[in-house]
mmCIF file of the N, C-alpha and C atoms, coordinates in Angstrom:
data_MODEL
# 
_entry.id   MODEL 
# 
loop_
_atom_site.group_PDB 
_atom_site.id 
_atom_site.type_symbol 
_atom_site.label_atom_id 
_atom_site.label_alt_id 
_atom_site.label_comp_id 
_atom_site.label_asym_id 
_atom_site.label_entity_id 
_atom_site.label_seq_id 
_atom_site.pdbx_PDB_ins_code 
_atom_site.Cartn_x 
_atom_site.Cartn_y 
_atom_site.Cartn_z 
_atom_site.occupancy 
_atom_site.B_iso_or_equiv 
_atom_site.pdbx_formal_charge 
_atom_site.auth_seq_id 
_atom_site.auth_comp_id 
_atom_site.auth_asym_id 
_atom_site.auth_atom_id 
_atom_site.pdbx_PDB_model_num 
ATOM 1   N N  . UNK A 1 1  ? 5.452   26.580  -16.960 1.00 0.00 ? 1  UNK A N  1 
ATOM 2   C CA . UNK A 1 1  ? 4.060   26.173  -16.889 1.00 0.00 ? 1  UNK A CA 1 
ATOM 3   C C  . UNK A 1 1  ? 3.469   26.699  -15.586 1.00 0.00 ? 1  UNK A C  1 
ATOM 4   N N  . UNK A 1 2  ? 2.270   27.206  -15.671 1.00 0.00 ? 2  UNK A N  1 
ATOM 5   C CA . UNK A 1 2  ? 1.601   27.764  -14.505 1.00 0.00 ? 2  UNK A CA 1 
ATOM 6   C C  . UNK A 1 2  ? 0.505   26.811  -14.076 1.00 0.00 ? 2  UNK A C  1 
ATOM 7   N N  . UNK A 1 3  ? 0.481   26.476  -12.775 1.00 0.00 ? 3  UNK A N  1 
ATOM 8   C CA . UNK A 1 3  ? -0.580  25.609  -12.257 1.00 0.00 ? 3  UNK A CA 1 
ATOM 9   C C  . UNK A 1 3  ? -1.831  26.440  -12.040 1.00 0.00 ? 3  UNK A C  1 
ATOM 10  N N  . UNK A 1 4  ? -2.965  25.878  -12.431 1.00 0.00 ? 4  UNK A N  1 
ATOM 11  C CA . UNK A 1 4  ? -4.245  26.581  -12.278 1.00 0.00 ? 4  UNK A CA 1 
ATOM 12  C C  . UNK A 1 4  ? -5.290  25.628  -11.704 1.00 0.00 ? 4  UNK A C  1 
ATOM 13  N N  . UNK A 1 5  ? -6.277  26.194  -11.037 1.00 0.00 ? 5  UNK A N  1 
ATOM 14  C CA . UNK A 1 5  ? -7.400  25.407  -10.531 1.00 0.00 ? 5  UNK A CA 1 
ATOM 15  C C  . UNK A 1 5  ? -8.336  25.105  -11.685 1.00 0.00 ? 5  UNK A C  1 
ATOM 16  N N  . UNK A 1 6  ? -9.365  24.329  -11.415 1.00 0.00 ? 6  UNK A N  1 
ATOM 17  C CA . UNK A 1 6  ? -10.343 24.010  -12.465 1.00 0.00 ? 6  UNK A CA 1 
ATOM 18  C C  . UNK A 1 6  ? -11.033 25.255  -12.993 1.00 0.00 ? 6  UNK A C  1 
ATOM 19  N N  . UNK A 1 7  ? -11.180 26.240  -12.154 1.00 0.00 ? 7  UNK A N  1 
ATOM 20  C CA . UNK A 1 7  ? -11.861 27.464  -12.574 1.00 0.00 ? 7  UNK A CA 1 
ATOM 21  C C  . UNK A 1 7  ? -10.897 28.468  -13.190 1.00 0.00 ? 7  UNK A C  1 
ATOM 22  N N  . UNK A 1 8  ? -9.644  28.077  -13.357 1.00 0.00 ? 8  UNK A N  1 
ATOM 23  C CA . UNK A 1 8  ? -8.688  28.938  -14.032 1.00 0.00 ? 8  UNK A CA 1 
ATOM 24  C C  . UNK A 1 8  ? -7.902  29.855  -13.118 1.00 0.00 ? 8  UNK A C  1 
ATOM 25  N N  . UNK A 1 9  ? -8.167  29.800  -11.812 1.00 0.00 ? 9  UNK A N  1 
ATOM 26  C CA . UNK A 1 9  ? -7.431  30.649  -10.882 1.00 0.00 ? 9  UNK A CA 1 
ATOM 27  C C  . UNK A 1 9  ? -5.981  30.174  -10.809 1.00 0.00 ? 9  UNK A C  1 
ATOM 28  N N  . UNK A 1 10 ? -5.065  31.112  -10.884 1.00 0.00 ? 10 UNK A N  1 
ATOM 29  C CA . UNK A 1 10 ? -3.641  30.788  -10.811 1.00 0.00 ? 10 UNK A CA 1 
ATOM 30  C C  . UNK A 1 10 ? -3.289  30.421  -9.375  1.00 0.00 ? 10 UNK A C  1 
ATOM 31  N N  . UNK A 1 11 ? -2.620  29.283  -9.217  1.00 0.00 ? 11 UNK A N  1 
ATOM 32  C CA . UNK A 1 11 ? -2.221  28.845  -7.886  1.00 0.00 ? 11 UNK A CA 1 
ATOM 33  C C  . UNK A 1 11 ? -0.921  29.510  -7.476  1.00 0.00 ? 11 UNK A C  1 
ATOM 34  N N  . UNK A 1 12 ? -0.862  29.889  -6.240  1.00 0.00 ? 12 UNK A N  1 
ATOM 35  C CA . UNK A 1 12 ? 0.358   30.428  -5.668  1.00 0.00 ? 12 UNK A CA 1 
ATOM 36  C C  . UNK A 1 12 ? 1.110   29.298  -4.981  1.00 0.00 ? 12 UNK A C  1 
ATOM 37  N N  . UNK A 1 13 ? 2.391   29.494  -4.760  1.00 0.00 ? 13 UNK A N  1 
ATOM 38  C CA . UNK A 1 13 ? 3.211   28.452  -4.149  1.00 0.00 ? 13 UNK A CA 1 
ATOM 39  C C  . UNK A 1 13 ? 2.638   27.995  -2.813  1.00 0.00 ? 13 UNK A C  1 
ATOM 40  N N  . UNK A 1 14 ? 2.133   28.922  -2.015  1.00 0.00 ? 14 UNK A N  1 
ATOM 41  C CA . UNK A 1 14 ? 1.592   28.559  -0.701  1.00 0.00 ? 14 UNK A CA 1 
ATOM 42  C C  . UNK A 1 14 ? 0.273   27.792  -0.812  1.00 0.00 ? 14 UNK A C  1 
ATOM 43  N N  . UNK A 1 15 ? -0.362  27.818  -1.988  1.00 0.00 ? 15 UNK A N  1 
ATOM 44  C CA . UNK A 1 15 ? -1.616  27.098  -2.189  1.00 0.00 ? 15 UNK A CA 1 
ATOM 45  C C  . UNK A 1 15 ? -1.393  25.621  -2.518  1.00 0.00 ? 15 UNK A C  1 
ATOM 46  N N  . UNK A 1 16 ? -0.202  25.282  -2.936  1.00 0.00 ? 16 UNK A N  1 
ATOM 47  C CA . UNK A 1 16 ? 0.097   23.919  -3.362  1.00 0.00 ? 16 UNK A CA 1 
ATOM 48  C C  . UNK A 1 16 ? 0.533   23.103  -2.148  1.00 0.00 ? 16 UNK A C  1 
ATOM 49  N N  . UNK A 1 17 ? -0.184  22.019  -1.890  1.00 0.00 ? 17 UNK A N  1 
ATOM 50  C CA . UNK A 1 17 ? 0.116   21.157  -0.754  1.00 0.00 ? 17 UNK A CA 1 
ATOM 51  C C  . UNK A 1 17 ? 0.815   19.902  -1.280  1.00 0.00 ? 17 UNK A C  1 
ATOM 52  N N  . UNK A 1 18 ? 1.972   19.620  -0.726  1.00 0.00 ? 18 UNK A N  1 
ATOM 53  C CA . UNK A 1 18 ? 2.715   18.431  -1.144  1.00 0.00 ? 18 UNK A CA 1 
ATOM 54  C C  . UNK A 1 18 ? 1.972   17.180  -0.703  1.00 0.00 ? 18 UNK A C  1 
ATOM 55  N N  . UNK A 1 19 ? 1.863   16.229  -1.607  1.00 0.00 ? 19 UNK A N  1 
ATOM 56  C CA . UNK A 1 19 ? 1.217   14.965  -1.289  1.00 0.00 ? 19 UNK A CA 1 
ATOM 57  C C  . UNK A 1 19 ? 2.262   13.998  -0.749  1.00 0.00 ? 19 UNK A C  1 
ATOM 58  N N  . UNK A 1 20 ? 1.945   13.261  0.298   1.00 0.00 ? 20 UNK A N  1 
ATOM 59  C CA . UNK A 1 20 ? 2.915   12.291  0.823   1.00 0.00 ? 20 UNK A CA 1 
ATOM 60  C C  . UNK A 1 20 ? 3.136   11.167  -0.187  1.00 0.00 ? 20 UNK A C  1 
ATOM 61  N N  . UNK A 1 21 ? 4.328   10.617  -0.183  1.00 0.00 ? 21 UNK A N  1 
ATOM 62  C CA . UNK A 1 21 ? 4.637   9.482   -1.042  1.00 0.00 ? 21 UNK A CA 1 
ATOM 63  C C  . UNK A 1 21 ? 3.797   8.284   -0.606  1.00 0.00 ? 21 UNK A C  1 
ATOM 64  N N  . UNK A 1 22 ? 3.200   7.557   -1.551  1.00 0.00 ? 22 UNK A N  1 
ATOM 65  C CA . UNK A 1 22 ? 2.436   6.375   -1.153  1.00 0.00 ? 22 UNK A CA 1 
ATOM 66  C C  . UNK A 1 22 ? 3.365   5.318   -0.566  1.00 0.00 ? 22 UNK A C  1 
ATOM 67  N N  . UNK A 1 23 ? 2.869   4.606   0.415   1.00 0.00 ? 23 UNK A N  1 
ATOM 68  C CA . UNK A 1 23 ? 3.668   3.559   1.038   1.00 0.00 ? 23 UNK A CA 1 
ATOM 69  C C  . UNK A 1 23 ? 3.655   2.321   0.147   1.00 0.00 ? 23 UNK A C  1 
ATOM 70  N N  . UNK A 1 24 ? 4.828   1.803   -0.135  1.00 0.00 ? 24 UNK A N  1 
ATOM 71  C CA . UNK A 1 24 ? 4.934   0.620   -0.980  1.00 0.00 ? 24 UNK A CA 1 
ATOM 72  C C  . UNK A 1 24 ? 4.718   -0.640  -0.157  1.00 0.00 ? 24 UNK A C  1 
ATOM 73  N N  . UNK A 1 25 ? 4.141   -1.671  -0.771  1.00 0.00 ? 25 UNK A N  1 
ATOM 74  C CA . UNK A 1 25 ? 3.948   -2.922  -0.028  1.00 0.00 ? 25 UNK A CA 1 
ATOM 75  C C  . UNK A 1 25 ? 5.292   -3.595  0.246   1.00 0.00 ? 25 UNK A C  1 
ATOM 76  N N  . UNK A 1 26 ? 5.317   -4.402  1.268   1.00 0.00 ? 26 UNK A N  1 
ATOM 77  C CA . UNK A 1 26 ? 6.533   -5.126  1.617   1.00 0.00 ? 26 UNK A CA 1 
ATOM 78  C C  . UNK A 1 26 ? 6.853   -6.157  0.544   1.00 0.00 ? 26 UNK A C  1 
ATOM 79  N N  . UNK A 1 27 ? 8.124   -6.439  0.379   1.00 0.00 ? 27 UNK A N  1 
ATOM 80  C CA . UNK A 1 27 ? 8.564   -7.463  -0.573  1.00 0.00 ? 27 UNK A CA 1 
ATOM 81  C C  . UNK A 1 27 ? 8.909   -8.714  0.217   1.00 0.00 ? 27 UNK A C  1 
ATOM 82  N N  . UNK A 1 28 ? 8.285   -9.809  -0.153  1.00 0.00 ? 28 UNK A N  1 
ATOM 83  C CA . UNK A 1 28 ? 8.553   -11.079 0.509   1.00 0.00 ? 28 UNK A CA 1 
ATOM 84  C C  . UNK A 1 28 ? 9.421   -11.936 -0.405  1.00 0.00 ? 28 UNK A C  1 
ATOM 85  N N  . UNK A 1 29 ? 10.609  -12.261 0.055   1.00 0.00 ? 29 UNK A N  1 
ATOM 86  C CA . UNK A 1 29 ? 11.487  -13.120 -0.726  1.00 0.00 ? 29 UNK A CA 1 
ATOM 87  C C  . UNK A 1 29 ? 11.224  -14.570 -0.365  1.00 0.00 ? 29 UNK A C  1 
ATOM 88  N N  . UNK A 1 30 ? 11.238  -15.425 -1.367  1.00 0.00 ? 30 UNK A N  1 
ATOM 89  C CA . UNK A 1 30 ? 10.984  -16.843 -1.170  1.00 0.00 ? 30 UNK A CA 1 
ATOM 90  C C  . UNK A 1 30 ? 12.300  -17.611 -1.216  1.00 0.00 ? 30 UNK A C  1 
ATOM 91  N N  . UNK A 1 31 ? 12.373  -18.653 -0.412  1.00 0.00 ? 31 UNK A N  1 
ATOM 92  C CA . UNK A 1 31 ? 13.525  -19.555 -0.509  1.00 0.00 ? 31 UNK A CA 1 
ATOM 93  C C  . UNK A 1 31 ? 13.365  -20.382 -1.783  1.00 0.00 ? 31 UNK A C  1 
ATOM 94  N N  . UNK A 1 32 ? 14.383  -21.133 -2.139  1.00 0.00 ? 32 UNK A N  1 
ATOM 95  C CA . UNK A 1 32 ? 14.311  -21.982 -3.326  1.00 0.00 ? 32 UNK A CA 1 
ATOM 96  C C  . UNK A 1 32 ? 13.173  -22.990 -3.244  1.00 0.00 ? 32 UNK A C  1 
ATOM 97  N N  . UNK A 1 33 ? 13.004  -23.600 -2.073  1.00 0.00 ? 33 UNK A N  1 
ATOM 98  C CA . UNK A 1 33 ? 11.916  -24.573 -1.892  1.00 0.00 ? 33 UNK A CA 1 
ATOM 99  C C  . UNK A 1 33 ? 10.547  -23.909 -1.964  1.00 0.00 ? 33 UNK A C  1 
ATOM 100 N N  . UNK A 1 34 ? 10.439  -22.716 -1.376  1.00 0.00 ? 34 UNK A N  1 
ATOM 101 C CA . UNK A 1 34 ? 9.159   -21.989 -1.416  1.00 0.00 ? 34 UNK A CA 1 
ATOM 102 C C  . UNK A 1 34 ? 8.822   -21.573 -2.846  1.00 0.00 ? 34 UNK A C  1 
ATOM 103 N N  . UNK A 1 35 ? 9.827   -21.138 -3.592  1.00 0.00 ? 35 UNK A N  1 
ATOM 104 C CA . UNK A 1 35 ? 9.597   -20.757 -4.988  1.00 0.00 ? 35 UNK A CA 1 
ATOM 105 C C  . UNK A 1 35 ? 9.151   -21.959 -5.807  1.00 0.00 ? 35 UNK A C  1 
ATOM 106 N N  . UNK A 1 36 ? 9.808   -23.084 -5.612  1.00 0.00 ? 36 UNK A N  1 
ATOM 107 C CA . UNK A 1 36 ? 9.433   -24.291 -6.356  1.00 0.00 ? 36 UNK A CA 1 
ATOM 108 C C  . UNK A 1 36 ? 7.990   -24.693 -6.038  1.00 0.00 ? 36 UNK A C  1 
ATOM 109 N N  . UNK A 1 37 ? 7.611   -24.648 -4.758  1.00 0.00 ? 37 UNK A N  1 
ATOM 110 C CA . UNK A 1 37 ? 6.240   -25.003 -4.367  1.00 0.00 ? 37 UNK A CA 1 
ATOM 111 C C  . UNK A 1 37 ? 5.240   -24.011 -4.962  1.00 0.00 ? 37 UNK A C  1 
ATOM 112 N N  . UNK A 1 38 ? 5.586   -22.726 -4.961  1.00 0.00 ? 38 UNK A N  1 
ATOM 113 C CA . UNK A 1 38 ? 4.712   -21.692 -5.523  1.00 0.00 ? 38 UNK A CA 1 
ATOM 114 C C  . UNK A 1 38 ? 4.483   -21.926 -7.017  1.00 0.00 ? 38 UNK A C  1 
ATOM 115 N N  . UNK A 1 39 ? 5.574   -22.166 -7.746  1.00 0.00 ? 39 UNK A N  1 
ATOM 116 C CA . UNK A 1 39 ? 5.471   -22.386 -9.192  1.00 0.00 ? 39 UNK A CA 1 
ATOM 117 C C  . UNK A 1 39 ? 4.782   -23.718 -9.482  1.00 0.00 ? 39 UNK A C  1 
ATOM 118 N N  . UNK A 1 40 ? 5.029   -24.720 -8.665  1.00 0.00 ? 40 UNK A N  1 
ATOM 119 C CA . UNK A 1 40 ? 4.360   -26.018 -8.834  1.00 0.00 ? 40 UNK A CA 1 
ATOM 120 C C  . UNK A 1 40 ? 2.847   -25.851 -8.750  1.00 0.00 ? 40 UNK A C  1 
ATOM 121 N N  . UNK A 1 41 ? 2.387   -25.101 -7.745  1.00 0.00 ? 41 UNK A N  1 
ATOM 122 C CA . UNK A 1 41 ? 0.940   -24.869 -7.605  1.00 0.00 ? 41 UNK A CA 1 
ATOM 123 C C  . UNK A 1 41 ? 0.387   -24.138 -8.821  1.00 0.00 ? 41 UNK A C  1 
ATOM 124 N N  . UNK A 1 42 ? 1.104   -23.128 -9.286  1.00 0.00 ? 42 UNK A N  1 
ATOM 125 C CA . UNK A 1 42 ? 0.633   -22.363 -10.448 1.00 0.00 ? 42 UNK A CA 1 
ATOM 126 C C  . UNK A 1 42 ? 0.615   -23.217 -11.710 1.00 0.00 ? 42 UNK A C  1 
ATOM 127 N N  . UNK A 1 43 ? 1.660   -23.997 -11.931 1.00 0.00 ? 43 UNK A N  1 
ATOM 128 C CA . UNK A 1 43 ? 1.718   -24.841 -13.128 1.00 0.00 ? 43 UNK A CA 1 
ATOM 129 C C  . UNK A 1 43 ? 0.574   -25.853 -13.117 1.00 0.00 ? 43 UNK A C  1 
ATOM 130 N N  . UNK A 1 44 ? 0.323   -26.447 -11.968 1.00 0.00 ? 44 UNK A N  1 
ATOM 131 C CA . UNK A 1 44 ? -0.782  -27.414 -11.853 1.00 0.00 ? 44 UNK A CA 1 
ATOM 132 C C  . UNK A 1 44 ? -2.127  -26.717 -12.070 1.00 0.00 ? 44 UNK A C  1 
ATOM 133 N N  . UNK A 1 45 ? -2.301  -25.570 -11.426 1.00 0.00 ? 45 UNK A N  1 
ATOM 134 C CA . UNK A 1 45 ? -3.582  -24.869 -11.495 1.00 0.00 ? 45 UNK A CA 1 
ATOM 135 C C  . UNK A 1 45 ? -3.891  -24.344 -12.893 1.00 0.00 ? 45 UNK A C  1 
ATOM 136 N N  . UNK A 1 46 ? -2.924  -23.665 -13.508 1.00 0.00 ? 46 UNK A N  1 
ATOM 137 C CA . UNK A 1 46 ? -3.197  -22.987 -14.773 1.00 0.00 ? 46 UNK A CA 1 
ATOM 138 C C  . UNK A 1 46 ? -2.936  -23.834 -16.020 1.00 0.00 ? 46 UNK A C  1 
ATOM 139 N N  . UNK A 1 47 ? -2.015  -24.810 -15.911 1.00 0.00 ? 47 UNK A N  1 
ATOM 140 C CA . UNK A 1 47 ? -1.649  -25.567 -17.102 1.00 0.00 ? 47 UNK A CA 1 
ATOM 141 C C  . UNK A 1 47 ? -1.859  -27.068 -16.965 1.00 0.00 ? 47 UNK A C  1 
ATOM 142 N N  . UNK A 1 48 ? -2.090  -27.546 -15.735 1.00 0.00 ? 48 UNK A N  1 
ATOM 143 C CA . UNK A 1 48 ? -2.316  -28.973 -15.528 1.00 0.00 ? 48 UNK A CA 1 
ATOM 144 C C  . UNK A 1 48 ? -1.066  -29.812 -15.676 1.00 0.00 ? 48 UNK A C  1 
ATOM 145 N N  . UNK A 1 49 ? 0.118   -29.200 -15.501 1.00 0.00 ? 49 UNK A N  1 
ATOM 146 C CA . UNK A 1 49 ? 1.377   -29.937 -15.574 1.00 0.00 ? 49 UNK A CA 1 
ATOM 147 C C  . UNK A 1 49 ? 2.253   -29.542 -14.379 1.00 0.00 ? 49 UNK A C  1 
ATOM 148 N N  . UNK A 1 50 ? 3.317   -30.304 -14.138 1.00 0.00 ? 50 UNK A N  1 
ATOM 149 C CA . UNK A 1 50 ? 4.219   -29.976 -13.036 1.00 0.00 ? 50 UNK A CA 1 
ATOM 150 C C  . UNK A 1 50 ? 5.128   -28.813 -13.433 1.00 0.00 ? 50 UNK A C  1 
ATOM 151 N N  . UNK A 1 51 ? 5.753   -28.210 -12.443 1.00 0.00 ? 51 UNK A N  1 
ATOM 152 C CA . UNK A 1 51 ? 6.695   -27.129 -12.699 1.00 0.00 ? 51 UNK A CA 1 
ATOM 153 C C  . UNK A 1 51 ? 7.883   -27.643 -13.506 1.00 0.00 ? 51 UNK A C  1 
ATOM 154 N N  . UNK A 1 52 ? 8.372   -28.835 -13.168 1.00 0.00 ? 52 UNK A N  1 
ATOM 155 C CA . UNK A 1 52 ? 9.503   -29.405 -13.904 1.00 0.00 ? 52 UNK A CA 1 
ATOM 156 C C  . UNK A 1 52 ? 9.149   -29.652 -15.365 1.00 0.00 ? 52 UNK A C  1 
ATOM 157 N N  . UNK A 1 53 ? 7.940   -30.151 -15.603 1.00 0.00 ? 53 UNK A N  1 
ATOM 158 C CA . UNK A 1 53 ? 7.491   -30.367 -16.983 1.00 0.00 ? 53 UNK A CA 1 
ATOM 159 C C  . UNK A 1 53 ? 7.345   -29.038 -17.719 1.00 0.00 ? 53 UNK A C  1 
ATOM 160 N N  . UNK A 1 54 ? 6.846   -28.030 -17.026 1.00 0.00 ? 54 UNK A N  1 
ATOM 161 C CA . UNK A 1 54 ? 6.721   -26.708 -17.636 1.00 0.00 ? 54 UNK A CA 1 
ATOM 162 C C  . UNK A 1 54 ? 8.088   -26.196 -18.093 1.00 0.00 ? 54 UNK A C  1 
ATOM 163 N N  . UNK A 1 55 ? 9.085   -26.270 -17.214 1.00 0.00 ? 55 UNK A N  1 
ATOM 164 C CA . UNK A 1 55 ? 10.430  -25.781 -17.547 1.00 0.00 ? 55 UNK A CA 1 
ATOM 165 C C  . UNK A 1 55 ? 10.999  -26.562 -18.730 1.00 0.00 ? 55 UNK A C  1 
ATOM 166 N N  . UNK A 1 56 ? 10.814  -27.883 -18.714 1.00 0.00 ? 56 UNK A N  1 
ATOM 167 C CA . UNK A 1 56 ? 11.306  -28.702 -19.818 1.00 0.00 ? 56 UNK A CA 1 
ATOM 168 C C  . UNK A 1 56 ? 10.672  -28.270 -21.135 1.00 0.00 ? 56 UNK A C  1 
ATOM 169 N N  . UNK A 1 57 ? 9.342   -28.118 -21.129 1.00 0.00 ? 57 UNK A N  1 
ATOM 170 C CA . UNK A 1 57 ? 8.643   -27.705 -22.355 1.00 0.00 ? 57 UNK A CA 1 
ATOM 171 C C  . UNK A 1 57 ? 9.033   -26.289 -22.774 1.00 0.00 ? 57 UNK A C  1 
ATOM 172 N N  . UNK A 1 58 ? 9.212   -25.401 -21.800 1.00 0.00 ? 58 UNK A N  1 
ATOM 173 C CA . UNK A 1 58 ? 9.587   -24.011 -22.108 1.00 0.00 ? 58 UNK A CA 1 
ATOM 174 C C  . UNK A 1 58 ? 10.909  -23.982 -22.871 1.00 0.00 ? 58 UNK A C  1 
ATOM 175 N N  . UNK A 1 59 ? 11.899  -24.691 -22.336 1.00 0.00 ? 59 UNK A N  1 
ATOM 176 C CA . UNK A 1 59 ? 13.217  -24.692 -22.963 1.00 0.00 ? 59 UNK A CA 1 
ATOM 177 C C  . UNK A 1 59 ? 13.222  -25.423 -24.311 1.00 0.00 ? 59 UNK A C  1 
ATOM 178 N N  . UNK A 1 60 ? 12.297  -26.346 -24.485 1.00 0.00 ? 60 UNK A N  1 
ATOM 179 C CA . UNK A 1 60 ? 12.194  -27.060 -25.757 1.00 0.00 ? 60 UNK A CA 1 
ATOM 180 C C  . UNK A 1 60 ? 11.357  -26.284 -26.780 1.00 0.00 ? 60 UNK A C  1 
ATOM 181 N N  . UNK A 1 61 ? 10.761  -25.161 -26.347 1.00 0.00 ? 61 UNK A N  1 
ATOM 182 C CA . UNK A 1 61 ? 9.905   -24.393 -27.254 1.00 0.00 ? 61 UNK A CA 1 
ATOM 183 C C  . UNK A 1 61 ? 8.581   -25.080 -27.516 1.00 0.00 ? 61 UNK A C  1 
ATOM 184 N N  . UNK A 1 62 ? 8.158   -25.925 -26.582 1.00 0.00 ? 62 UNK A N  1 
ATOM 185 C CA . UNK A 1 62 ? 6.955   -26.728 -26.780 1.00 0.00 ? 62 UNK A CA 1 
ATOM 186 C C  . UNK A 1 62 ? 5.738   -26.199 -26.015 1.00 0.00 ? 62 UNK A C  1 
ATOM 187 N N  . UNK A 1 63 ? 5.782   -24.945 -25.603 1.00 0.00 ? 63 UNK A N  1 
ATOM 188 C CA . UNK A 1 63 ? 4.614   -24.342 -24.942 1.00 0.00 ? 63 UNK A CA 1 
ATOM 189 C C  . UNK A 1 63 ? 3.825   -23.607 -26.014 1.00 0.00 ? 63 UNK A C  1 
ATOM 190 N N  . UNK A 1 64 ? 2.606   -24.074 -26.319 1.00 0.00 ? 64 UNK A N  1 
ATOM 191 C CA . UNK A 1 64 ? 1.811   -23.371 -27.327 1.00 0.00 ? 64 UNK A CA 1 
ATOM 192 C C  . UNK A 1 64 ? 1.377   -21.999 -26.805 1.00 0.00 ? 64 UNK A C  1 
ATOM 193 N N  . UNK A 1 65 ? 1.479   -20.995 -27.647 1.00 0.00 ? 65 UNK A N  1 
ATOM 194 C CA . UNK A 1 65 ? 1.071   -19.629 -27.329 1.00 0.00 ? 65 UNK A CA 1 
ATOM 195 C C  . UNK A 1 65 ? 1.685   -19.160 -26.000 1.00 0.00 ? 65 UNK A C  1 
ATOM 196 N N  . UNK A 1 66 ? 3.010   -19.010 -25.950 1.00 0.00 ? 66 UNK A N  1 
ATOM 197 C CA . UNK A 1 66 ? 3.686   -18.684 -24.698 1.00 0.00 ? 66 UNK A CA 1 
ATOM 198 C C  . UNK A 1 66 ? 3.368   -17.299 -24.137 1.00 0.00 ? 66 UNK A C  1 
ATOM 199 N N  . UNK A 1 67 ? 2.695   -16.455 -24.900 1.00 0.00 ? 67 UNK A N  1 
ATOM 200 C CA . UNK A 1 67 ? 2.343   -15.125 -24.410 1.00 0.00 ? 67 UNK A CA 1 
ATOM 201 C C  . UNK A 1 67 ? 0.996   -15.068 -23.712 1.00 0.00 ? 67 UNK A C  1 
ATOM 202 N N  . UNK A 1 68 ? 0.321   -16.179 -23.613 1.00 0.00 ? 68 UNK A N  1 
ATOM 203 C CA . UNK A 1 68 ? -0.988  -16.137 -22.952 1.00 0.00 ? 68 UNK A CA 1 
ATOM 204 C C  . UNK A 1 68 ? -0.807  -16.028 -21.437 1.00 0.00 ? 68 UNK A C  1 
ATOM 205 N N  . UNK A 1 69 ? -1.817  -15.504 -20.785 1.00 0.00 ? 69 UNK A N  1 
ATOM 206 C CA . UNK A 1 69 ? -1.789  -15.187 -19.358 1.00 0.00 ? 69 UNK A CA 1 
ATOM 207 C C  . UNK A 1 69 ? -1.392  -16.378 -18.498 1.00 0.00 ? 69 UNK A C  1 
ATOM 208 N N  . UNK A 1 70 ? -1.978  -17.536 -18.735 1.00 0.00 ? 70 UNK A N  1 
ATOM 209 C CA . UNK A 1 70 ? -1.743  -18.714 -17.906 1.00 0.00 ? 70 UNK A CA 1 
ATOM 210 C C  . UNK A 1 70 ? -0.267  -19.121 -17.931 1.00 0.00 ? 70 UNK A C  1 
ATOM 211 N N  . UNK A 1 71 ? 0.344   -19.018 -19.089 1.00 0.00 ? 71 UNK A N  1 
ATOM 212 C CA . UNK A 1 71 ? 1.758   -19.379 -19.228 1.00 0.00 ? 71 UNK A CA 1 
ATOM 213 C C  . UNK A 1 71 ? 2.629   -18.360 -18.498 1.00 0.00 ? 71 UNK A C  1 
ATOM 214 N N  . UNK A 1 72 ? 2.334   -17.088 -18.667 1.00 0.00 ? 72 UNK A N  1 
ATOM 215 C CA . UNK A 1 72 ? 3.130   -16.046 -18.035 1.00 0.00 ? 72 UNK A CA 1 
ATOM 216 C C  . UNK A 1 72 ? 3.042   -16.097 -16.517 1.00 0.00 ? 72 UNK A C  1 
ATOM 217 N N  . UNK A 1 73 ? 1.904   -16.501 -15.987 1.00 0.00 ? 73 UNK A N  1 
ATOM 218 C CA . UNK A 1 73 ? 1.761   -16.619 -14.535 1.00 0.00 ? 73 UNK A CA 1 
ATOM 219 C C  . UNK A 1 73 ? 2.703   -17.671 -13.955 1.00 0.00 ? 73 UNK A C  1 
ATOM 220 N N  . UNK A 1 74 ? 3.122   -18.607 -14.783 1.00 0.00 ? 74 UNK A N  1 
ATOM 221 C CA . UNK A 1 74 ? 4.086   -19.629 -14.342 1.00 0.00 ? 74 UNK A CA 1 
ATOM 222 C C  . UNK A 1 74 ? 5.506   -19.199 -14.696 1.00 0.00 ? 74 UNK A C  1 
ATOM 223 N N  . UNK A 1 75 ? 5.702   -18.631 -15.876 1.00 0.00 ? 75 UNK A N  1 
ATOM 224 C CA . UNK A 1 75 ? 7.044   -18.305 -16.361 1.00 0.00 ? 75 UNK A CA 1 
ATOM 225 C C  . UNK A 1 75 ? 7.681   -17.122 -15.642 1.00 0.00 ? 75 UNK A C  1 
ATOM 226 N N  . UNK A 1 76 ? 6.922   -16.110 -15.330 1.00 0.00 ? 76 UNK A N  1 
ATOM 227 C CA . UNK A 1 76 ? 7.504   -14.900 -14.738 1.00 0.00 ? 76 UNK A CA 1 
ATOM 228 C C  . UNK A 1 76 ? 8.190   -15.151 -13.403 1.00 0.00 ? 76 UNK A C  1 
ATOM 229 N N  . UNK A 1 77 ? 7.578   -15.858 -12.455 1.00 0.00 ? 77 UNK A N  1 
ATOM 230 C CA . UNK A 1 77 ? 8.300   -16.103 -11.200 1.00 0.00 ? 77 UNK A CA 1 
ATOM 231 C C  . UNK A 1 77 ? 9.604   -16.888 -11.375 1.00 0.00 ? 77 UNK A C  1 
ATOM 232 N N  . UNK A 1 78 ? 9.704   -17.627 -12.463 1.00 0.00 ? 78 UNK A N  1 
ATOM 233 C CA . UNK A 1 78 ? 10.923  -18.385 -12.737 1.00 0.00 ? 78 UNK A CA 1 
ATOM 234 C C  . UNK A 1 78 ? 11.980  -17.546 -13.467 1.00 0.00 ? 78 UNK A C  1 
ATOM 235 N N  . UNK A 1 79 ? 11.602  -16.329 -13.849 1.00 0.00 ? 79 UNK A N  1 
ATOM 236 C CA . UNK A 1 79 ? 12.525  -15.484 -14.593 1.00 0.00 ? 79 UNK A CA 1 
ATOM 237 C C  . UNK A 1 79 ? 12.657  -15.887 -16.049 1.00 0.00 ? 79 UNK A C  1 
ATOM 238 N N  . UNK A 1 80 ? 11.693  -16.638 -16.560 1.00 0.00 ? 80 UNK A N  1 
ATOM 239 C CA . UNK A 1 80 ? 11.757  -17.125 -17.943 1.00 0.00 ? 80 UNK A CA 1 
ATOM 240 C C  . UNK A 1 80 ? 11.141  -16.134 -18.929 1.00 0.00 ? 80 UNK A C  1 
ATOM 241 N N  . UNK A 1 81 ? 10.244  -15.308 -18.460 1.00 0.00 ? 81 UNK A N  1 
ATOM 242 C CA . UNK A 1 81 ? 9.568   -14.378 -19.372 1.00 0.00 ? 81 UNK A CA 1 
ATOM 243 C C  . UNK A 1 81 ? 10.008  -12.956 -19.079 1.00 0.00 ? 81 UNK A C  1 
# 
C-alpha cells in the first residue's frame, strides 16, 4: 500500500513524521474499603439501594433489566458484569 496526500501526491519515507504515543492516564487502585464506599455511593445514587442489597439481588437474578446503564455503573466495578 502506498501512502498518499489528499491531493494524491505519493509520500516518501522522509515525508512521514512519526506521531508520539498518547500518554495514558494514571490508574488508581482502590482498597477494599474504598471500593465498597465507591460502589455504595453508586448503588444509592443510581438505584436507590445499598451496595450489599445490590449484590444480593444480582446473585438472586432479581435486578430488572440488568443491561441498563444504571445497573452496569454499579456492577462493573464489582466485577459482576
